[in-house]
mmCIF file as Biopython writes it, N, C-alpha, C and O atoms, coordinates in Angstrom:
data_model
#
loop_
_atom_site.group_PDB
_atom_site.id
_atom_site.type_symbol
_atom_site.label_atom_id
_atom_site.label_alt_id
_atom_site.label_comp_id
_atom_site.label_asym_id
_atom_site.label_entity_id
_atom_site.label_seq_id
_atom_site.pdbx_PDB_ins_code
_atom_site.Cartn_x
_atom_site.Cartn_y
_atom_site.Cartn_z
_atom_site.occupancy
_atom_site.B_iso_or_equiv
_atom_site.auth_seq_id
_atom_site.auth_asym_id
_atom_site.pdbx_PDB_model_num
ATOM 1   N N  . MET A ? 1  ? 0.844  -1.175  0.000  1.0 0.0 1  A 1 
ATOM 2   C CA . MET A ? 1  ? 0.000  0.000   0.000  1.0 0.0 1  A 1 
ATOM 3   C C  . MET A ? 1  ? 0.888  1.236   0.000  1.0 0.0 1  A 1 
ATOM 4   O O  . MET A ? 1  ? 1.793  1.370   0.823  1.0 0.0 1  A 1 
ATOM 5   N N  . GLU A ? 2  ? 0.615  2.122   -0.923 1.0 0.0 2  A 1 
ATOM 6   C CA . GLU A ? 2  ? 1.357  3.378   -1.023 1.0 0.0 2  A 1 
ATOM 7   C C  . GLU A ? 2  ? 0.773  4.379   -0.029 1.0 0.0 2  A 1 
ATOM 8   O O  . GLU A ? 2  ? -0.422 4.673   -0.060 1.0 0.0 2  A 1 
ATOM 9   N N  . ILE A ? 3  ? 1.616  4.890   0.840  1.0 0.0 3  A 1 
ATOM 10  C CA . ILE A ? 3  ? 1.170  5.863   1.837  1.0 0.0 3  A 1 
ATOM 11  C C  . ILE A ? 3  ? 1.642  7.240   1.400  1.0 0.0 3  A 1 
ATOM 12  O O  . ILE A ? 3  ? 2.840  7.512   1.330  1.0 0.0 3  A 1 
ATOM 13  N N  . THR A ? 4  ? 0.674  8.106   1.108  1.0 0.0 4  A 1 
ATOM 14  C CA . THR A ? 4  ? 1.018  9.460   0.672  1.0 0.0 4  A 1 
ATOM 15  C C  . THR A ? 4  ? 0.339  10.532  1.517  1.0 0.0 4  A 1 
ATOM 16  O O  . THR A ? 4  ? 0.701  11.707  1.455  1.0 0.0 4  A 1 
ATOM 17  N N  . THR A ? 5  ? -0.641 10.121  2.301  1.0 0.0 5  A 1 
ATOM 18  C CA . THR A ? 5  ? -1.342 11.077  3.163  1.0 0.0 5  A 1 
ATOM 19  C C  . THR A ? 5  ? -1.580 10.446  4.524  1.0 0.0 5  A 1 
ATOM 20  O O  . THR A ? 5  ? -1.395 9.244   4.713  1.0 0.0 5  A 1 
ATOM 21  N N  . GLU A ? 6  ? -1.990 11.272  5.457  1.0 0.0 6  A 1 
ATOM 22  C CA . GLU A ? 6  ? -2.309 10.749  6.784  1.0 0.0 6  A 1 
ATOM 23  C C  . GLU A ? 6  ? -3.477 9.761   6.722  1.0 0.0 6  A 1 
ATOM 24  O O  . GLU A ? 6  ? -3.510 8.783   7.468  1.0 0.0 6  A 1 
ATOM 25  N N  . GLU A ? 7  ? -4.411 10.017  5.849  1.0 0.0 7  A 1 
ATOM 26  C CA . GLU A ? 7  ? -5.547 9.102   5.681  1.0 0.0 7  A 1 
ATOM 27  C C  . GLU A ? 7  ? -5.068 7.738   5.193  1.0 0.0 7  A 1 
ATOM 28  O O  . GLU A ? 7  ? -5.536 6.704   5.671  1.0 0.0 7  A 1 
ATOM 29  N N  . HIS A ? 8  ? -4.135 7.737   4.241  1.0 0.0 8  A 1 
ATOM 30  C CA . HIS A ? 8  ? -3.562 6.470   3.770  1.0 0.0 8  A 1 
ATOM 31  C C  . HIS A ? 8  ? -2.851 5.740   4.911  1.0 0.0 8  A 1 
ATOM 32  O O  . HIS A ? 8  ? -2.934 4.516   5.020  1.0 0.0 8  A 1 
ATOM 33  N N  . ALA A ? 9  ? -2.161 6.489   5.749  1.0 0.0 9  A 1 
ATOM 34  C CA . ALA A ? 9  ? -1.465 5.879   6.885  1.0 0.0 9  A 1 
ATOM 35  C C  . ALA A ? 9  ? -2.466 5.222   7.829  1.0 0.0 9  A 1 
ATOM 36  O O  . ALA A ? 9  ? -2.237 4.114   8.314  1.0 0.0 9  A 1 
ATOM 37  N N  . ARG A ? 10 ? -3.571 5.907   8.085  1.0 0.0 10 A 1 
ATOM 38  C CA . ARG A ? 10 ? -4.603 5.328   8.965  1.0 0.0 10 A 1 
ATOM 39  C C  . ARG A ? 10 ? -5.235 4.080   8.344  1.0 0.0 10 A 1 
ATOM 40  O O  . ARG A ? 10 ? -5.505 3.101   9.039  1.0 0.0 10 A 1 
ATOM 41  N N  . GLU A ? 11 ? -5.466 4.125   7.038  1.0 0.0 11 A 1 
ATOM 42  C CA . GLU A ? 11 ? -6.017 2.962   6.342  1.0 0.0 11 A 1 
ATOM 43  C C  . GLU A ? 11 ? -5.054 1.777   6.396  1.0 0.0 11 A 1 
ATOM 44  O O  . GLU A ? 11 ? -5.476 0.640   6.607  1.0 0.0 11 A 1 
ATOM 45  N N  . ALA A ? 12 ? -3.775 2.041   6.208  1.0 0.0 12 A 1 
ATOM 46  C CA . ALA A ? 12 ? -2.772 0.977   6.266  1.0 0.0 12 A 1 
ATOM 47  C C  . ALA A ? 12 ? -2.734 0.368   7.660  1.0 0.0 12 A 1 
ATOM 48  O O  . ALA A ? 12 ? -2.680 -0.853  7.808  1.0 0.0 12 A 1 
ATOM 49  N N  . LEU A ? 13 ? -2.761 1.214   8.677  1.0 0.0 13 A 1 
ATOM 50  C CA . LEU A ? 13 ? -2.755 0.700   10.050 1.0 0.0 13 A 1 
ATOM 51  C C  . LEU A ? 13 ? -3.977 -0.156  10.314 1.0 0.0 13 A 1 
ATOM 52  O O  . LEU A ? 13 ? -3.877 -1.198  10.962 1.0 0.0 13 A 1 
ATOM 53  N N  . ALA A ? 14 ? -5.121 0.267   9.824  1.0 0.0 14 A 1 
ATOM 54  C CA . ALA A ? 14 ? -6.349 -0.515  10.007 1.0 0.0 14 A 1 
ATOM 55  C C  . ALA A ? 14 ? -6.219 -1.876  9.335  1.0 0.0 14 A 1 
ATOM 56  O O  . ALA A ? 14 ? -6.641 -2.886  9.896  1.0 0.0 14 A 1 
ATOM 57  N N  . ALA A ? 15 ? -5.645 -1.910  8.154  1.0 0.0 15 A 1 
ATOM 58  C CA . ALA A ? 15 ? -5.458 -3.183  7.443  1.0 0.0 15 A 1 
ATOM 59  C C  . ALA A ? 15 ? -4.455 -4.069  8.167  1.0 0.0 15 A 1 
ATOM 60  O O  . ALA A ? 15 ? -4.648 -5.281  8.264  1.0 0.0 15 A 1 
ATOM 61  N N  . TRP A ? 16 ? -3.383 -3.468  8.675  1.0 0.0 16 A 1 
ATOM 62  C CA . TRP A ? 16 ? -2.355 -4.253  9.348  1.0 0.0 16 A 1 
ATOM 63  C C  . TRP A ? 16 ? -2.821 -4.795  10.691 1.0 0.0 16 A 1 
ATOM 64  O O  . TRP A ? 16 ? -2.242 -5.759  11.191 1.0 0.0 16 A 1 
ATOM 65  N N  . ARG A ? 17 ? -3.833 -4.215  11.278 1.0 0.0 17 A 1 
ATOM 66  C CA . ARG A ? 17 ? -4.339 -4.722  12.562 1.0 0.0 17 A 1 
ATOM 67  C C  . ARG A ? 17 ? -4.899 -6.134  12.423 1.0 0.0 17 A 1 
ATOM 68  O O  . ARG A ? 17 ? -5.080 -6.837  13.418 1.0 0.0 17 A 1 
ATOM 69  N N  . GLU A ? 18 ? -5.169 -6.542  11.200 1.0 0.0 18 A 1 
ATOM 70  C CA . GLU A ? 18 ? -5.729 -7.872  10.928 1.0 0.0 18 A 1 
ATOM 71  C C  . GLU A ? 18 ? -4.669 -8.971  10.930 1.0 0.0 18 A 1 
ATOM 72  O O  . GLU A ? 18 ? -5.006 -10.155 10.907 1.0 0.0 18 A 1 
ATOM 73  N N  . VAL A ? 19 ? -3.398 -8.591  10.958 1.0 0.0 19 A 1 
ATOM 74  C CA . VAL A ? 19 ? -2.321 -9.590  10.914 1.0 0.0 19 A 1 
ATOM 75  C C  . VAL A ? 19 ? -1.583 -9.624  12.249 1.0 0.0 19 A 1 
ATOM 76  O O  . VAL A ? 19 ? -1.845 -8.812  13.136 1.0 0.0 19 A 1 
ATOM 77  N N  . SER A ? 20 ? -0.678 -10.553 12.377 1.0 0.0 20 A 1 
ATOM 78  C CA . SER A ? 20 ? 0.050  -10.716 13.632 1.0 0.0 20 A 1 
ATOM 79  C C  . SER A ? 20 ? 0.907  -9.489  13.938 1.0 0.0 20 A 1 
ATOM 80  O O  . SER A ? 20 ? 1.250  -8.715  13.043 1.0 0.0 20 A 1 
ATOM 81  N N  . VAL A ? 21 ? 1.242  -9.330  15.199 1.0 0.0 21 A 1 
ATOM 82  C CA . VAL A ? 21 ? 2.058  -8.193  15.634 1.0 0.0 21 A 1 
ATOM 83  C C  . VAL A ? 21 ? 3.418  -8.216  14.949 1.0 0.0 21 A 1 
ATOM 84  O O  . VAL A ? 21 ? 3.953  -7.163  14.603 1.0 0.0 21 A 1 
ATOM 85  N N  . THR A ? 22 ? 3.971  -9.382  14.753 1.0 0.0 22 A 1 
ATOM 86  C CA . THR A ? 22 ? 5.267  -9.501  14.088 1.0 0.0 22 A 1 
ATOM 87  C C  . THR A ? 22 ? 5.199  -8.942  12.665 1.0 0.0 22 A 1 
ATOM 88  O O  . THR A ? 22 ? 6.083  -8.200  12.240 1.0 0.0 22 A 1 
ATOM 89  N N  . VAL A ? 23 ? 4.159  -9.300  11.946 1.0 0.0 23 A 1 
ATOM 90  C CA . VAL A ? 23 ? 3.979  -8.800  10.581 1.0 0.0 23 A 1 
ATOM 91  C C  . VAL A ? 23 ? 3.701  -7.301  10.611 1.0 0.0 23 A 1 
ATOM 92  O O  . VAL A ? 23 ? 4.203  -6.563  9.763  1.0 0.0 23 A 1 
ATOM 93  N N  . GLN A ? 24 ? 2.915  -6.848  11.570 1.0 0.0 24 A 1 
ATOM 94  C CA . GLN A ? 24 ? 2.646  -5.416  11.707 1.0 0.0 24 A 1 
ATOM 95  C C  . GLN A ? 24 ? 3.943  -4.636  11.869 1.0 0.0 24 A 1 
ATOM 96  O O  . GLN A ? 24 ? 4.161  -3.629  11.196 1.0 0.0 24 A 1 
ATOM 97  N N  . ARG A ? 25 ? 4.795  -5.108  12.760 1.0 0.0 25 A 1 
ATOM 98  C CA . ARG A ? 25 ? 6.079  -4.426  12.992 1.0 0.0 25 A 1 
ATOM 99  C C  . ARG A ? 25 ? 6.893  -4.336  11.708 1.0 0.0 25 A 1 
ATOM 100 O O  . ARG A ? 25 ? 7.438  -3.282  11.381 1.0 0.0 25 A 1 
ATOM 101 N N  . LEU A ? 26 ? 6.970  -5.429  10.995 1.0 0.0 26 A 1 
ATOM 102 C CA . LEU A ? 26 ? 7.732  -5.462  9.750  1.0 0.0 26 A 1 
ATOM 103 C C  . LEU A ? 26 ? 7.154  -4.492  8.730  1.0 0.0 26 A 1 
ATOM 104 O O  . LEU A ? 26 ? 7.886  -3.697  8.140  1.0 0.0 26 A 1 
ATOM 105 N N  . GLU A ? 27 ? 5.854  -4.554  8.524  1.0 0.0 27 A 1 
ATOM 106 C CA . GLU A ? 27 ? 5.208  -3.686  7.541  1.0 0.0 27 A 1 
ATOM 107 C C  . GLU A ? 27 ? 5.366  -2.209  7.903  1.0 0.0 27 A 1 
ATOM 108 O O  . GLU A ? 27 ? 5.624  -1.375  7.034  1.0 0.0 27 A 1 
ATOM 109 N N  . ILE A ? 28 ? 5.213  -1.896  9.173  1.0 0.0 28 A 1 
ATOM 110 C CA . ILE A ? 28 ? 5.339  -0.507  9.611  1.0 0.0 28 A 1 
ATOM 111 C C  . ILE A ? 28 ? 6.769  -0.019  9.430  1.0 0.0 28 A 1 
ATOM 112 O O  . ILE A ? 28 ? 6.988  1.096   8.956  1.0 0.0 28 A 1 
ATOM 113 N N  . ARG A ? 29 ? 7.727  -0.831  9.796  1.0 0.0 29 A 1 
ATOM 114 C CA . ARG A ? 29 ? 9.131  -0.428  9.633  1.0 0.0 29 A 1 
ATOM 115 C C  . ARG A ? 29 ? 9.479  -0.192  8.168  1.0 0.0 29 A 1 
ATOM 116 O O  . ARG A ? 29 ? 10.182 0.763   7.837  1.0 0.0 29 A 1 
ATOM 117 N N  . LEU A ? 30 ? 8.986  -1.061  7.296  1.0 0.0 30 A 1 
ATOM 118 C CA . LEU A ? 30 ? 9.239  -0.878  5.862  1.0 0.0 30 A 1 
ATOM 119 C C  . LEU A ? 30 ? 8.566  0.392   5.344  1.0 0.0 30 A 1 
ATOM 120 O O  . LEU A ? 30 ? 9.153  1.130   4.553  1.0 0.0 30 A 1 
ATOM 121 N N  . ALA A ? 31 ? 7.346  0.642   5.785  1.0 0.0 31 A 1 
ATOM 122 C CA . ALA A ? 31 ? 6.635  1.848   5.357  1.0 0.0 31 A 1 
ATOM 123 C C  . ALA A ? 31 ? 7.346  3.107   5.851  1.0 0.0 31 A 1 
ATOM 124 O O  . ALA A ? 31 ? 7.470  4.086   5.114  1.0 0.0 31 A 1 
ATOM 125 N N  . VAL A ? 32 ? 7.804  3.078   7.083  1.0 0.0 32 A 1 
ATOM 126 C CA . VAL A ? 32 ? 8.519  4.232   7.637  1.0 0.0 32 A 1 
ATOM 127 C C  . VAL A ? 32 ? 9.802  4.479   6.853  1.0 0.0 32 A 1 
ATOM 128 O O  . VAL A ? 32 ? 10.139 5.622   6.545  1.0 0.0 32 A 1 
ATOM 129 N N  . GLU A ? 33 ? 10.504 3.420   6.537  1.0 0.0 33 A 1 
ATOM 130 C CA . GLU A ? 33 ? 11.737 3.544   5.764  1.0 0.0 33 A 1 
ATOM 131 C C  . GLU A ? 33 ? 11.473 4.222   4.416  1.0 0.0 33 A 1 
ATOM 132 O O  . GLU A ? 33 ? 12.199 5.133   4.017  1.0 0.0 33 A 1 
ATOM 133 N N  . LYS A ? 34 ? 10.439 3.772   3.730  1.0 0.0 34 A 1 
ATOM 134 C CA . LYS A ? 34 ? 10.097 4.354   2.432  1.0 0.0 34 A 1 
ATOM 135 C C  . LYS A ? 34 ? 9.670  5.812   2.589  1.0 0.0 34 A 1 
ATOM 136 O O  . LYS A ? 34 ? 10.054 6.663   1.786  1.0 0.0 34 A 1 
ATOM 137 N N  . LEU A ? 35 ? 8.887  6.097   3.609  1.0 0.0 35 A 1 
ATOM 138 C CA . LEU A ? 35 ? 8.448  7.471   3.841  1.0 0.0 35 A 1 
ATOM 139 C C  . LEU A ? 35 ? 9.623  8.389   4.161  1.0 0.0 35 A 1 
ATOM 140 O O  . LEU A ? 35 ? 9.646  9.541   3.729  1.0 0.0 35 A 1 
ATOM 141 N N  . GLU A ? 36 ? 10.596 7.884   4.914  1.0 0.0 36 A 1 
ATOM 142 C CA . GLU A ? 36 ? 11.775 8.696   5.224  1.0 0.0 36 A 1 
ATOM 143 C C  . GLU A ? 36 ? 12.557 9.032   3.955  1.0 0.0 36 A 1 
ATOM 144 O O  . GLU A ? 36 ? 13.069 10.143  3.813  1.0 0.0 36 A 1 
ATOM 145 N N  . LEU A ? 37 ? 12.648 8.081   3.042  1.0 0.0 37 A 1 
ATOM 146 C CA . LEU A ? 37 ? 13.298 8.355   1.756  1.0 0.0 37 A 1 
ATOM 147 C C  . LEU A ? 37 ? 12.509 9.396   0.965  1.0 0.0 37 A 1 
ATOM 148 O O  . LEU A ? 37 ? 13.088 10.307  0.373  1.0 0.0 37 A 1 
ATOM 149 N N  . ASN A ? 38 ? 11.188 9.252   0.962  1.0 0.0 38 A 1 
ATOM 150 C CA . ASN A ? 38 ? 10.342 10.235  0.286  1.0 0.0 38 A 1 
ATOM 151 C C  . ASN A ? 38 ? 10.532 11.623  0.894  1.0 0.0 38 A 1 
ATOM 152 O O  . ASN A ? 38 ? 10.619 12.622  0.179  1.0 0.0 38 A 1 
ATOM 153 N N  . GLN A ? 39 ? 10.595 11.668  2.209  1.0 0.0 39 A 1 
ATOM 154 C CA . GLN A ? 39 ? 10.757 12.943  2.891  1.0 0.0 39 A 1 
ATOM 155 C C  . GLN A ? 39 ? 12.078 13.610  2.489  1.0 0.0 39 A 1 
ATOM 156 O O  . GLN A ? 39 ? 12.118 14.813  2.228  1.0 0.0 39 A 1 
ATOM 157 N N  . MET A ? 40 ? 13.137 12.834  2.442  1.0 0.0 40 A 1 
ATOM 158 C CA . MET A ? 40 ? 14.430 13.387  2.022  1.0 0.0 40 A 1 
ATOM 159 C C  . MET A ? 40 ? 14.348 13.943  0.604  1.0 0.0 40 A 1 
ATOM 160 O O  . MET A ? 40 ? 14.888 15.011  0.317  1.0 0.0 40 A 1 
ATOM 161 N N  . TYR A ? 41 ? 13.676 13.221  -0.269 1.0 0.0 41 A 1 
ATOM 162 C CA . TYR A ? 41 ? 13.505 13.677  -1.648 1.0 0.0 41 A 1 
ATOM 163 C C  . TYR A ? 41 ? 12.761 15.014  -1.675 1.0 0.0 41 A 1 
ATOM 164 O O  . TYR A ? 41 ? 13.191 15.957  -2.339 1.0 0.0 41 A 1 
ATOM 165 N N  . TYR A ? 42 ? 11.650 15.087  -0.953 1.0 0.0 42 A 1 
ATOM 166 C CA . TYR A ? 42 ? 10.859 16.319  -0.930 1.0 0.0 42 A 1 
ATOM 167 C C  . TYR A ? 42 ? 11.672 17.489  -0.376 1.0 0.0 42 A 1 
ATOM 168 O O  . TYR A ? 42 ? 11.583 18.610  -0.877 1.0 0.0 42 A 1 
ATOM 169 N N  . GLU A ? 43 ? 12.453 17.221  0.645  1.0 0.0 43 A 1 
ATOM 170 C CA . GLU A ? 43 ? 13.281 18.282  1.225  1.0 0.0 43 A 1 
ATOM 171 C C  . GLU A ? 43 ? 14.321 18.776  0.224  1.0 0.0 43 A 1 
ATOM 172 O O  . GLU A ? 43 ? 14.567 19.977  0.121  1.0 0.0 43 A 1 
ATOM 173 N N  . GLN A ? 44 ? 14.926 17.854  -0.509 1.0 0.0 44 A 1 
ATOM 174 C CA . GLN A ? 44 ? 15.928 18.235  -1.512 1.0 0.0 44 A 1 
ATOM 175 C C  . GLN A ? 44 ? 15.311 19.060  -2.630 1.0 0.0 44 A 1 
ATOM 176 O O  . GLN A ? 44 ? 15.962 19.940  -3.193 1.0 0.0 44 A 1 
ATOM 177 N N  . LYS A ? 45 ? 14.055 18.772  -2.950 1.0 0.0 45 A 1 
ATOM 178 C CA . LYS A ? 45 ? 13.371 19.483  -4.027 1.0 0.0 45 A 1 
ATOM 179 C C  . LYS A ? 45 ? 12.696 20.764  -3.546 1.0 0.0 45 A 1 
ATOM 180 O O  . LYS A ? 45 ? 12.101 21.493  -4.340 1.0 0.0 45 A 1 
ATOM 181 N N  . GLY A ? 46 ? 12.788 21.038  -2.242 1.0 0.0 46 A 1 
ATOM 182 C CA . GLY A ? 46 ? 12.191 22.249  -1.706 1.0 0.0 46 A 1 
ATOM 183 C C  . GLY A ? 46 ? 10.682 22.177  -1.556 1.0 0.0 46 A 1 
ATOM 184 O O  . GLY A ? 46 ? 10.009 23.206  -1.493 1.0 0.0 46 A 1 
ATOM 185 N N  . ARG A ? 47 ? 10.161 20.993  -1.500 1.0 0.0 47 A 1 
ATOM 186 C CA . ARG A ? 47 ? 8.713  20.793  -1.364 1.0 0.0 47 A 1 
ATOM 187 C C  . ARG A ? 47 ? 8.374  20.607  0.112  1.0 0.0 47 A 1 
ATOM 188 O O  . ARG A ? 47 ? 8.107  19.499  0.577  1.0 0.0 47 A 1 
ATOM 189 N N  . GLU A ? 48 ? 8.394  21.712  0.821  1.0 0.0 48 A 1 
ATOM 190 C CA . GLU A ? 48 ? 8.238  21.683  2.277  1.0 0.0 48 A 1 
ATOM 191 C C  . GLU A ? 48 ? 6.874  21.131  2.726  1.0 0.0 48 A 1 
ATOM 192 O O  . GLU A ? 48 ? 6.789  20.413  3.722  1.0 0.0 48 A 1 
ATOM 193 N N  . GLU A ? 49 ? 5.824  21.469  1.992  1.0 0.0 49 A 1 
ATOM 194 C CA . GLU A ? 49 ? 4.494  20.963  2.365  1.0 0.0 49 A 1 
ATOM 195 C C  . GLU A ? 49 ? 4.437  19.441  2.274  1.0 0.0 49 A 1 
ATOM 196 O O  . GLU A ? 49 ? 3.897  18.783  3.162  1.0 0.0 49 A 1 
ATOM 197 N N  . ALA A ? 50 ? 4.987  18.891  1.216  1.0 0.0 50 A 1 
ATOM 198 C CA . ALA A ? 50 ? 5.018  17.439  1.041  1.0 0.0 50 A 1 
ATOM 199 C C  . ALA A ? 50 ? 5.902  16.790  2.104  1.0 0.0 50 A 1 
ATOM 200 O O  . ALA A ? 50 ? 5.563  15.727  2.625  1.0 0.0 50 A 1 
ATOM 201 N N  . ALA A ? 51 ? 7.028  17.418  2.427  1.0 0.0 51 A 1 
ATOM 202 C CA . ALA A ? 51 ? 7.916  16.891  3.460  1.0 0.0 51 A 1 
ATOM 203 C C  . ALA A ? 51 ? 7.221  16.881  4.810  1.0 0.0 51 A 1 
ATOM 204 O O  . ALA A ? 51 ? 7.368  15.927  5.574  1.0 0.0 51 A 1 
ATOM 205 N N  . ALA A ? 52 ? 6.467  17.928  5.114  1.0 0.0 52 A 1 
ATOM 206 C CA . ALA A ? 52 ? 5.740  18.003  6.385  1.0 0.0 52 A 1 
ATOM 207 C C  . ALA A ? 52 ? 4.632  16.963  6.441  1.0 0.0 52 A 1 
ATOM 208 O O  . ALA A ? 52 ? 4.414  16.342  7.482  1.0 0.0 52 A 1 
ATOM 209 N N  . ARG A ? 53 ? 3.930  16.769  5.328  1.0 0.0 53 A 1 
ATOM 210 C CA . ARG A ? 53 ? 2.867  15.756  5.271  1.0 0.0 53 A 1 
ATOM 211 C C  . ARG A ? 53 ? 3.458  14.360  5.495  1.0 0.0 53 A 1 
ATOM 212 O O  . ARG A ? 53 ? 2.888  13.539  6.213  1.0 0.0 53 A 1 
ATOM 213 N N  . THR A ? 54 ? 4.597  14.112  4.874  1.0 0.0 54 A 1 
ATOM 214 C CA . THR A ? 54 ? 5.267  12.825  5.030  1.0 0.0 54 A 1 
ATOM 215 C C  . THR A ? 54 ? 5.715  12.623  6.473  1.0 0.0 54 A 1 
ATOM 216 O O  . THR A ? 54 ? 5.620  11.515  7.002  1.0 0.0 54 A 1 
ATOM 217 N N  . GLU A ? 55 ? 6.200  13.676  7.108  1.0 0.0 55 A 1 
ATOM 218 C CA . GLU A ? 55 ? 6.606  13.595  8.516  1.0 0.0 55 A 1 
ATOM 219 C C  . GLU A ? 55 ? 5.415  13.238  9.401  1.0 0.0 55 A 1 
ATOM 220 O O  . GLU A ? 55 ? 5.559  12.460  10.345 1.0 0.0 55 A 1 
ATOM 221 N N  . ARG A ? 56 ? 4.259  13.789  9.112  1.0 0.0 56 A 1 
ATOM 222 C CA . ARG A ? 56 ? 3.062  13.455  9.906  1.0 0.0 56 A 1 
ATOM 223 C C  . ARG A ? 56 ? 2.688  11.988  9.730  1.0 0.0 56 A 1 
ATOM 224 O O  . ARG A ? 56 ? 2.270  11.337  10.687 1.0 0.0 56 A 1 
ATOM 225 N N  . CYS A ? 57 ? 2.833  11.467  8.522  1.0 0.0 57 A 1 
ATOM 226 C CA . CYS A ? 57 ? 2.559  10.044  8.276  1.0 0.0 57 A 1 
ATOM 227 C C  . CYS A ? 57 ? 3.534  9.164   9.058  1.0 0.0 57 A 1 
ATOM 228 O O  . CYS A ? 57 ? 3.144  8.170   9.669  1.0 0.0 57 A 1 
ATOM 229 N N  . ILE A ? 58 ? 4.794  9.547   9.025  1.0 0.0 58 A 1 
ATOM 230 C CA . ILE A ? 58 ? 5.817  8.803   9.760  1.0 0.0 58 A 1 
ATOM 231 C C  . ILE A ? 58 ? 5.483  8.792   11.246 1.0 0.0 58 A 1 
ATOM 232 O O  . ILE A ? 58 ? 5.569  7.752   11.898 1.0 0.0 58 A 1 
ATOM 233 N N  . ARG A ? 59 ? 5.104  9.943   11.776 1.0 0.0 59 A 1 
ATOM 234 C CA . ARG A ? 59 ? 4.771  10.052  13.201 1.0 0.0 59 A 1 
ATOM 235 C C  . ARG A ? 59 ? 3.613  9.134   13.563 1.0 0.0 59 A 1 
ATOM 236 O O  . ARG A ? 59 ? 3.663  8.458   14.590 1.0 0.0 59 A 1 
ATOM 237 N N  . LEU A ? 60 ? 2.557  9.096   12.727 1.0 0.0 60 A 1 
ATOM 238 C CA . LEU A ? 60 ? 1.420  8.205   12.982 1.0 0.0 60 A 1 
ATOM 239 C C  . LEU A ? 60 ? 1.871  6.744   13.066 1.0 0.0 60 A 1 
ATOM 240 O O  . LEU A ? 60 ? 1.485  6.009   13.975 1.0 0.0 60 A 1 
ATOM 241 N N  . LEU A ? 61 ? 2.687  6.349   12.110 1.0 0.0 61 A 1 
ATOM 242 C CA . LEU A ? 61 ? 3.155  4.956   12.076 1.0 0.0 61 A 1 
ATOM 243 C C  . LEU A ? 61 ? 4.060  4.643   13.263 1.0 0.0 61 A 1 
ATOM 244 O O  . LEU A ? 61 ? 3.929  3.591   13.888 1.0 0.0 61 A 1 
ATOM 245 N N  . LYS A ? 62 ? 4.968  5.548   13.570 1.0 0.0 62 A 1 
ATOM 246 C CA . LYS A ? 62 ? 5.877  5.305   14.695 1.0 0.0 62 A 1 
ATOM 247 C C  . LYS A ? 62 ? 5.138  5.291   16.030 1.0 0.0 62 A 1 
ATOM 248 O O  . LYS A ? 62 ? 5.477  4.509   16.918 1.0 0.0 62 A 1 
ATOM 249 N N  . ASP A ? 63 ? 4.137  6.144   16.176 1.0 0.0 63 A 1 
ATOM 250 C CA . ASP A ? 63 ? 3.349  6.141   17.402 1.0 0.0 63 A 1 
ATOM 251 C C  . ASP A ? 63 ? 2.635  4.802   17.585 1.0 0.0 63 A 1 
ATOM 252 O O  . ASP A ? 63 ? 2.603  4.254   18.687 1.0 0.0 63 A 1 
ATOM 253 N N  . TYR A ? 64 ? 2.069  4.285   16.505 1.0 0.0 64 A 1 
ATOM 254 C CA . TYR A ? 64 ? 1.396  2.988   16.600 1.0 0.0 64 A 1 
ATOM 255 C C  . TYR A ? 64 ? 2.415  1.884   16.883 1.0 0.0 64 A 1 
ATOM 256 O O  . TYR A ? 64 ? 2.147  0.982   17.677 1.0 0.0 64 A 1 
ATOM 257 N N  . LEU A ? 65 ? 3.569  1.949   16.246 1.0 0.0 65 A 1 
ATOM 258 C CA . LEU A ? 65 ? 4.607  0.956   16.488 1.0 0.0 65 A 1 
ATOM 259 C C  . LEU A ? 65 ? 5.018  0.949   17.947 1.0 0.0 65 A 1 
ATOM 260 O O  . LEU A ? 65 ? 5.214  -0.118  18.529 1.0 0.0 65 A 1 
ATOM 261 N N  . THR A ? 66 ? 5.150  2.120   18.545 1.0 0.0 66 A 1 
ATOM 262 C CA . THR A ? 66 ? 5.485  2.229   19.964 1.0 0.0 66 A 1 
ATOM 263 C C  . THR A ? 66 ? 4.394  1.585   20.816 1.0 0.0 66 A 1 
ATOM 264 O O  . THR A ? 66 ? 4.686  0.907   21.801 1.0 0.0 66 A 1 
ATOM 265 N N  . ASP A ? 67 ? 3.148  1.798   20.434 1.0 0.0 67 A 1 
ATOM 266 C CA . ASP A ? 67 ? 2.030  1.233   21.195 1.0 0.0 67 A 1 
ATOM 267 C C  . ASP A ? 67 ? 2.009  -0.299  21.190 1.0 0.0 67 A 1 
ATOM 268 O O  . ASP A ? 67 ? 1.642  -0.919  22.189 1.0 0.0 67 A 1 
ATOM 269 N N  . ILE A ? 68 ? 2.400  -0.906  20.073 1.0 0.0 68 A 1 
ATOM 270 C CA . ILE A ? 68 ? 2.333  -2.370  20.005 1.0 0.0 68 A 1 
ATOM 271 C C  . ILE A ? 68 ? 3.586  -3.042  20.548 1.0 0.0 68 A 1 
ATOM 272 O O  . ILE A ? 68 ? 3.604  -4.258  20.742 1.0 0.0 68 A 1 
ATOM 273 N N  . GLU A ? 69 ? 4.625  -2.268  20.791 1.0 0.0 69 A 1 
ATOM 274 C CA . GLU A ? 69 ? 5.863  -2.884  21.301 1.0 0.0 69 A 1 
ATOM 275 C C  . GLU A ? 69 ? 5.935  -2.864  22.782 1.0 0.0 69 A 1 
ATOM 276 O O  . GLU A ? 69 ? 6.912  -3.343  23.359 1.0 0.0 69 A 1 
#
């Protein structure tokens, strides 16, 4: 699932709640990794709004990851 907005992040989390915690952790870590790369790209291109949106998505995922660990 491609996460580009906070709504997408919430939808992904809802879908991942259906699988084991181990799989959730893996999926969330992979999504965060991809989002961090996207954020770096946006920052390099001067797209501050997109970088901020991506940071909010990362925060949502990391907060949930903290909750399940």
